[in-house]
N, C-alpha and C positions, 0 to 999 in steps of 0.2 A: 370772616367774621362769625363768631359763635354767638348764638342766641340761646339763652337758657330759659326754660319755663319753670314756673313755680312762683311762690310768693315774693322772692327776692327780685326777680325780673319784673313782676307786675307791680312792685312797690307796695304790696299789701303787707300789713303787719300781722304777725300770728297771734298777738294778744296774750301769749303765755310767757311768763318770765323764763329766761334761759335756765336757771337752776332747776325749775320744775320740769322743763323739757329734758334736761339731763337725767333727772331722777327717773322719770317714766321711761326714758330710753334705756336706762340701765336695768330696770325691772323687766320690761317687756321689749325684746329686740324689735327695732323698727317703729316703735310707738312714738318716739321723738320726731321722726320724719313725718309720720302720719299726722301728728298734732300740728306740725308747722306747715302743713299743706302739701307735702311731698308724699301723697298716698301710695303711688306706685312704687316708689323707692322703699317706703316703710313696709309694704307687703312683701316685696322682694327680699329685703334684709331679714325679715322675720322668717320667711320660708327657707332661705339659705342657712341661717344660723340654727333654726330648729331641726331641719333635716340633717345637718352635719352633726349636731349633738345626738340626735336619735340614732343616727348610723353608728356613731362611736359606742353608744350604749348597747345597741343591738349586736355589734360585732363581738363585744366582750361579755354579753349577757348580763350587763350591769356591773361587772367587776371593775370597770375603769373608774367608777365614781366611788371613791373611798377616802374620806377625810383622814382616817387613821393611818392607812398605808401610804398614801400619796398626798401629803399635806401641801406641797408646792403645786402639784398638778391640780389639786382641788381649789387652790386659790385662783388659778386661771379658769377652771371650769365654772366656778360660782359666778363669774362675770357674765355668763350666758343668761342669767336672770331666771325667768320662769321655766325655760327648759331644764335648767339645773335643779330647780325646786321640784318639778314634776319627776325628774329622774330620781331624786332622793326619796320622794314618796313611793315611787314604784319599786325601788330596791330596798325599802325599809331602812333608810339612813345610810346606805352604802354597803356593798358586799365586800367581804374580805377574802384574800387568797389564802390566809392562814387556815389550816384544817381545824385547829382549835378543838372544840368539844365534838364537832360532827365527825371528825376523823377522815374527811375526804377533801380532795383538791378539786378545782374546777376541771371540766373536761379538757383533754389535750388540745382540741381545736380552738378553745378559748385562750389557752395559754400561748399557743403559737401566734395568735392574732392580737394579743393583748396590747402590744405597743402601738399598733395601728389605731385601735379604738381609743386608747388613751390620748394619742395625738389629735385625733378627730375632735374629741370633747374639749381638749385644751384650746385648739385653734378656734373652735366655735366661741368660746368665752372671750378670747383675745380679739377676735374679729368684732364681737359686740362692743368691746371697748373702743375700737376705731369708729364704729357706727355711732356710739354715744358722742364722741368728740366731734364728728361731722354734724350731728344734730345740734349740738351746742353752738357750733360755729354758725350754722344756718339760722338758729333762733336768735343769736345775738346780732346777726346781720340784718334781720328783719325788724329789730327793735331800734336801730340807729336812725 
């Protein structure tokens, strides 16, 4: 017999409409769980997603976050919410691998690890999408 703790098991209503929970969960990873009473899960989800996104940016020195060069990857990355917004602010709207006017490419160690960093940032965004769906499910279950 499994016993779950949290507002669902205790019969407590979260009081926040499910669409609002979904929105705040999409903007800030883990916030939907935090708002519905699953504070430990919310903090853990935020930590995992933020660290994964930051690791991907760190590995590539910010080159992984580029809406111009990687539009499909950027679509997945932006689902990370606040970590993606902070990454865009830190990189000045995304860095590009194109030498352009500067006439220089990123360092070779960045180029060799680029795919790994790109995957880290994409997985962080897609993981947040799953976390949003879970928060929506929990919020709608507490409102029934």
